C-alpha positions as CSV (number, residue, x, y, z in Angstrom):
1,M,15.9,3.5,8.7
2,L,12.9,2.5,9.9
3,R,11.1,0.4,7.3
4,V,7.6,-0.6,8.4
5,W,5.2,-2.9,5.7
6,L,1.8,-2.8,6.0
7,V,0.0,-6.3,7.2
8,A,-2.0,-8.5,5.1
9,V,-5.4,-9.4,5.6
10,F,-7.7,-12.2,4.8
11,L,-10.0,-11.8,1.6
12,F,-13.5,-10.9,1.5
13,L,-15.8,-11.6,-1.0
14,A,-19.8,-10.7,-1.2
15,F,-21.8,-11.3,-3.8
16,G,-25.8,-10.2,-3.5
17,C,-28.5,-11.9,-4.7
18,A,-30.5,-10.8,-7.4
19,S,-33.9,-11.3,-5.5
20,A,-35.5,-12.7,-2.4
21,K,-34.9,-16.6,-4.0
22,K,-31.9,-18.3,-3.5
23,D,-29.3,-17.1,-5.6
24,T,-27.4,-20.9,-7.0
25,R,-25.0,-19.6,-9.4
26,N,-21.1,-19.1,-8.6
27,I,-19.0,-15.9,-9.8
28,D,-18.3,-18.0,-13.5
29,D,-22.1,-17.3,-13.9
30,V,-23.0,-14.1,-12.6
31,L,-19.8,-12.7,-13.9
32,G,-19.4,-14.5,-17.4
33,A,-16.9,-17.9,-16.8
34,N,-12.8,-16.4,-16.8
35,S,-13.9,-12.9,-18.2
36,W,-12.7,-9.4,-17.6
37,K,-15.3,-8.4,-15.2
38,A,-14.9,-11.7,-13.6
39,N,-10.6,-11.4,-13.5
40,E,-11.1,-7.3,-12.6
41,A,-13.9,-7.9,-9.6
42,V,-11.2,-10.8,-8.1
43,M,-7.8,-8.3,-8.7
44,K,-9.8,-5.4,-7.2
45,A,-11.4,-7.4,-3.7
46,A,-7.5,-9.1,-3.3
47,E,-6.1,-5.4,-3.8
48,R,-8.5,-4.0,-1.5
49,T,-8.1,-6.8,1.6
50,G,-4.4,-7.3,0.9
51,N,-4.6,-11.3,-0.1
52,Y,-2.6,-10.6,-3.7
53,E,-1.6,-13.8,-4.6
54,V,-5.4,-14.6,-5.5
55,G,-5.5,-11.5,-7.3
56,L,-2.3,-12.7,-8.9
57,L,-4.0,-16.3,-10.2
58,S,-6.9,-14.3,-11.5
59,G,-4.1,-11.3,-13.2
60,Q,-2.4,-14.0,-14.8
61,K,-5.8,-15.9,-16.1
62,E,-6.5,-12.8,-18.2
63,L,-3.5,-12.1,-19.2
64,D,-3.5,-15.8,-21.0
65,A,-7.0,-15.5,-22.2
66,R,-6.1,-11.7,-23.6
67,P,-2.2,-10.9,-23.6
68,D,-3.2,-7.3,-25.1
69,N,-5.9,-6.3,-22.4
70,K,-3.9,-2.6,-21.1
71,Q,-6.0,-2.3,-18.0
72,A,-5.5,-6.1,-16.9
73,R,-1.6,-5.7,-17.6
74,I,-1.3,-3.3,-15.3
75,F,-3.4,-4.3,-12.8
76,M,-1.7,-7.2,-12.5
77,A,1.8,-5.2,-12.4
78,R,0.4,-3.0,-8.9
79,L,-0.4,-6.6,-7.5
80,Q,3.0,-7.9,-7.8
81,T,4.4,-4.7,-6.1
82,M,2.9,-4.5,-3.4
83,A,3.0,-8.2,-2.8
84,G,7.5,-7.6,-2.8
85,T,7.8,-8.5,-6.1
86,P,8.7,-6.0,-8.1
87,D,11.2,-7.1,-10.6
88,R,7.5,-9.5,-12.1
89,A,6.6,-6.0,-11.7
90,L,8.7,-4.2,-14.5
91,Y,8.6,-7.5,-16.7
92,T,5.4,-7.4,-16.9
93,L,5.4,-4.1,-17.4
94,E,7.9,-4.6,-20.2
95,P,4.9,-4.3,-23.0
96,L,3.9,-0.9,-21.9
97,K,7.6,0.8,-21.3
98,D,7.0,3.0,-23.6
99,D,3.3,3.9,-23.6
100,A,2.2,6.9,-22.5
101,N,-0.7,5.7,-20.2
102,P,-0.6,7.5,-16.9
103,E,-1.7,4.7,-15.0
104,A,1.0,2.6,-16.7
105,R,4.1,5.1,-15.5
106,L,2.3,5.3,-12.1
107,E,2.8,1.7,-11.6
108,W,6.4,1.9,-13.4
109,G,7.6,4.3,-11.2
110,R,6.1,2.2,-8.1
111,A,7.5,-0.7,-9.1
112,L,10.6,1.1,-9.4
113,L,10.6,2.9,-5.7
114,R,9.8,-0.6,-4.2
115,D,12.7,-1.7,-6.2
116,N,15.3,0.4,-4.6
117,Q,16.0,2.1,-7.9
118,I,14.9,5.4,-6.2
119,V,16.4,7.7,-8.2
120,E,14.5,6.3,-11.9
121,A,11.3,6.6,-10.3
122,K,11.7,10.1,-9.0
123,E,12.4,10.7,-12.3
124,I,9.2,9.0,-14.1
125,L,6.6,10.5,-10.3
126,E,7.9,13.8,-10.7
127,K,6.5,13.6,-14.5
128,L,3.1,12.4,-13.8
129,I,3.0,15.6,-11.3
130,N,3.4,18.0,-13.3
131,L,1.0,17.0,-16.1
132,D,-1.8,19.1,-17.4
133,G,-5.0,18.4,-15.9
134,D,-6.7,17.1,-12.8
135,L,-5.5,13.4,-12.8
136,P,-6.2,10.8,-10.5
137,V,-2.5,9.2,-11.3
138,K,-0.8,12.5,-9.9
139,R,-2.5,12.4,-5.9
140,S,-1.0,8.4,-6.5
141,A,2.4,10.1,-7.9
142,R,3.0,12.5,-5.3
143,K,2.6,10.0,-2.7
144,L,5.1,7.8,-4.2
145,Y,7.1,11.0,-4.5
146,A,7.0,11.7,-0.4
147,I,7.6,7.7,-0.1
148,S,10.8,8.3,-2.9
149,Q,12.2,12.1,-1.0
150,D,11.4,9.9,2.8
151,L,13.8,6.9,1.5
152,Q,16.5,9.1,0.6
153,G,16.3,10.7,3.8
154,K,14.5,14.0,2.7
155,R,12.3,13.6,5.7
156,D,11.3,17.5,5.9
157,D,10.1,17.6,3.2
158,A,8.6,14.6,2.6
159,Q,6.4,15.2,5.6
160,K,5.6,18.7,3.9
161,L,4.0,16.8,1.2
162,F,2.3,14.1,3.4
163,R,1.1,16.9,5.6
164,E,-0.2,19.0,1.7
165,L,-1.7,15.2,1.3
166,L,-3.1,14.6,4.6
167,V,-5.3,17.8,5.1
168,E,-6.3,17.5,1.5
169,R,-7.6,14.3,2.3
170,D,-7.1,12.0,4.9
171,E,-6.6,8.7,3.9
172,P,-5.2,5.9,6.3
173,T,-2.3,5.5,3.7
174,V,-1.2,9.0,4.2
175,R,-1.3,8.7,7.9
176,F,1.0,5.9,8.1
177,N,3.9,7.0,6.1
178,L,4.1,10.2,7.9
179,G,3.8,8.7,11.4
180,G,6.6,6.4,9.8
181,S,8.7,9.6,8.5
182,L,8.0,10.7,11.9
183,V,9.2,8.2,13.9
184,A,12.3,8.6,12.7
185,S,13.1,11.9,12.9
186,N,12.6,11.8,16.5
187,K,9.5,13.8,16.0
188,F,7.9,11.6,18.9
189,D,4.8,13.4,20.2
190,E,3.9,14.4,16.5
191,A,4.0,10.8,14.9
192,I,2.1,9.6,17.9
193,A,-0.7,12.3,17.4
194,I,-0.7,11.1,13.7
195,L,-1.0,7.5,14.6
196,Q,-3.7,8.0,17.0
197,P,-6.2,7.6,14.3
198,L,-4.9,3.9,13.1
199,L,-4.5,2.5,16.4
200,D,-7.5,0.6,16.1
201,T,-7.7,-0.2,12.1
202,P,-6.6,-3.6,11.6
203,R,-5.0,-3.7,8.2
204,F,-3.0,-0.6,9.8
205,M,-2.0,-2.7,13.4
206,E,1.6,-2.1,12.8
207,A,0.8,1.8,13.3
208,R,0.1,0.5,17.2
209,F,3.5,-1.1,17.2
210,L,5.6,2.5,15.9
211,T,3.4,4.0,18.2
212,A,4.7,1.8,21.1
213,A,8.2,2.9,19.4
214,A,7.6,6.1,19.7
215,L,6.3,5.6,23.5
216,S,9.5,3.9,24.2
217,R,12.2,6.1,22.9
218,K,10.4,8.8,24.4
219,N,11.6,6.7,27.8
220,D,7.6,5.8,28.5
221,K,7.8,2.3,28.9
222,K,4.6,1.5,30.5
223,A,2.7,3.2,28.2
224,A,3.9,1.7,25.1
225,R,3.5,-2.0,27.3
226,N,-0.4,-1.2,27.7
227,L,-0.2,-0.3,23.7
228,L,1.6,-3.7,23.2
229,E,0.2,-6.5,25.4
230,G,-2.8,-8.8,24.2
231,Y,-0.8,-7.9,20.8
232,L,2.3,-9.4,21.3
233,P,4.4,-11.9,23.0
234,E,5.6,-11.2,25.9
235,P,9.2,-11.8,24.4
236,E,8.7,-9.9,21.6
237,I,7.2,-7.0,23.8
238,R,10.6,-7.4,25.9
239,R,12.9,-7.0,23.0
240,L,10.4,-4.3,21.1
241,L,11.2,-2.5,24.5
242,G,14.8,-3.1,24.9
243,E,13.8,-5.5,28.3
244,K,16.2,-8.0,28.9
245,L,15.1,-11.1,28.4
């Protein structure tokens, strides 16, 4: 099974000044020293940019100060899962295990899925998908459910759901996951078309490598090489294209 993971990028925080005068205050002055507002701001920036370690430090600082902060605990778990430590995420969520909060249930499902507990994850995600009302967590649950279908080898079902999500709203993550599933299904032409808009997107650099893999497996080595030159060292290009070193 083809597995792909997103590339982490550098954290960048930008804080504007309140006036034209130079503002010499630091983040603690502006947001409040060790306040939830300050810690949340750092965690959101970390999630957006992929610098999970920074976000996790702020999350731990928040939970040390306010262990009953449910939102911080949920956010912390999400970052832990994204950082590749779903076991820690499940531990963080343990106090909310019986909580009906849809966001808590979503992160529980996400962590289980990343921990390869696919059946257990799908049970949680299905319940979230079937909740009444137009809740934001339902779209996230559907995305994770599609990934679970793909991991179980139910690629046609997964791709159908990815396509529905893409029609509703074109998101890079949905496009990337659909492209990866299509490559794994040997649907190379469709995969190349789906991944095309992501080729010059820094956070989805692996879309370029996926596309090159699809081209290579179509025996279009020249086009695959053109995509990779300048992005990978020559030995790695040769390895990816199956050429002799």
